[in-house]
C-alpha positions as CSV (number, residue, x, y, z in Angstrom):
1,M,-0.1,0.0,0.1
2,K,1.3,3.3,-0.6
3,S,0.3,6.4,0.9
4,I,1.5,9.9,2.3
5,Y,1.0,11.2,5.6
6,T,2.0,14.5,7.5
7,A,4.6,14.0,9.9
8,I,5.2,16.8,12.6
9,F,8.8,17.7,14.1
10,I,9.4,19.7,17.1
11,Q,13.1,20.6,17.9
12,G,14.4,19.7,21.3
13,E,16.1,22.2,23.6
14,D,19.3,21.1,22.8
15,G,18.8,22.5,19.2
16,K,19.9,19.3,17.7
17,T,17.4,16.5,18.6
18,F,13.9,16.5,16.7
19,Y,11.0,14.8,18.1
20,A,8.6,13.4,15.3
21,R,5.1,11.8,15.4
22,V,2.3,11.2,12.6
23,P,-0.9,12.4,14.0
24,D,-3.0,10.2,12.1
25,L,-1.1,7.2,13.5
26,P,-1.8,6.8,17.2
27,G,1.6,5.9,19.1
28,C,3.7,6.6,15.8
29,I,6.4,8.8,17.4
30,T,10.3,9.0,17.4
31,T,13.2,11.0,17.6
32,G,16.3,11.9,15.3
33,D,19.9,13.3,16.0
34,N,19.0,16.1,13.3
35,L,16.0,16.6,11.1
36,A,17.1,14.3,8.4
37,N,17.6,11.4,10.8
38,A,14.1,12.3,12.3
39,I,12.4,12.4,8.9
40,E,14.1,8.9,8.1
41,E,13.0,7.5,11.6
42,I,9.5,8.7,11.5
43,T,9.0,7.4,7.9
44,D,10.3,4.1,9.3
45,A,8.0,4.0,12.2
46,A,5.1,4.9,10.1
47,N,5.7,1.9,7.7
48,L,6.2,-0.2,10.6
49,W,2.7,1.1,12.1
50,L,0.9,0.5,8.9
51,V,2.6,-2.9,8.3
52,T,1.3,-3.9,11.6
53,A,-2.1,-2.7,11.0
54,E,-2.3,-4.4,7.6
55,D,-1.1,-7.9,9.3
56,H,-3.8,-7.7,12.2
57,D,-6.6,-6.3,9.8
58,D,-6.8,-3.2,12.0
59,P,-8.4,-0.1,10.4
60,I,-6.1,2.5,8.8
61,P,-7.0,6.0,9.1
62,A,-6.8,8.1,6.1
63,P,-4.4,10.9,6.0
64,T,-5.6,14.2,7.3
65,P,-5.1,17.2,4.9
66,Q,-2.5,19.5,6.4
67,V,-4.9,22.4,6.4
68,D,-7.1,20.3,9.0
69,L,-4.1,19.4,11.4
70,V,-3.5,21.1,14.7
71,I,0.3,22.3,14.5
72,E,2.1,23.6,17.4
73,N,3.8,27.0,17.3
74,G,7.4,26.5,15.7
75,A,6.6,22.8,14.6
76,I,7.7,21.8,11.3
77,C,5.5,19.6,8.8
78,S,6.8,17.3,6.4
79,L,4.9,14.7,3.8
80,I,6.4,11.5,4.3
81,S,5.8,8.6,1.5
82,I,4.9,5.3,2.8
83,D,5.1,2.0,0.7
84,T,4.3,-1.1,2.7
85,I,5.2,-3.5,-0.1
86,A,8.5,-1.9,-0.3
87,Y,9.2,-1.6,3.2
88,R,8.3,-5.5,3.5
89,A,10.6,-6.2,0.8
90,A,13.4,-4.6,2.6
91,T,12.8,-5.8,6.0
92,D,11.0,-9.4,5.7
93,T,13.5,-11.6,3.8
94,R,12.4,-14.9,5.4
95,A,11.8,-17.7,2.9
96,V,8.4,-19.4,3.4
97,R,8.1,-22.6,1.9
98,K,4.7,-23.0,-0.4
99,N,3.4,-26.1,-2.0
100,V,2.3,-25.5,-5.7
101,S,1.0,-27.6,-8.3
102,L,1.9,-27.6,-12.1
103,P,1.2,-29.9,-14.9
104,A,3.7,-32.5,-15.0
105,W,4.7,-31.5,-18.6
106,M,5.4,-27.9,-17.4
107,A,7.3,-28.9,-14.3
108,R,9.4,-31.3,-16.7
109,L,10.2,-28.9,-19.4
110,A,11.2,-26.2,-16.6
111,E,13.6,-28.5,-15.0
112,Q,14.9,-29.5,-18.6
113,R,15.5,-25.8,-19.4
114,G,16.8,-24.9,-15.7
115,I,14.0,-22.7,-14.8
116,N,14.0,-21.9,-11.0
117,C,10.0,-22.1,-10.4
118,S,10.3,-20.3,-7.0
119,Q,12.2,-17.6,-8.5
120,V,9.5,-17.3,-11.5
121,L,6.8,-17.4,-8.8
122,Q,8.3,-14.5,-6.9
123,E,8.7,-12.6,-9.9
124,G,5.0,-13.3,-11.1
125,L,3.4,-12.6,-7.4
126,L,5.5,-9.2,-7.1
127,K,4.2,-8.0,-10.3
128,K,0.6,-8.8,-9.4
129,L,1.3,-7.1,-5.7
130,V,2.7,-3.9,-6.8
């Protein structure tokens, strides 16, 4: 799933640390050593929040338009791009065994030609999922 949410950043008293949150995703908060790091961290946290919601069939809040958000004085807003399929591909690389059925002639021909059926299945599924 691809989506864009607003993240809000507040600079810490030390002038370096940034506190980040996504108002639409309850509990999605983090910090960063600087603004760039905070943007990376909150993007990662939002991806994880949404992947977890997808896995548990939890409702996923729609992004609130920035004009409708309550933003603290001095806060910085940034749009963050979320792609849960790309996040899963980057973070969950475990192999899972799946049994599939193929016609005998197809399995035989694939084996004769040195075709890796698992790889072909992964490539085909990825095209369907994205």
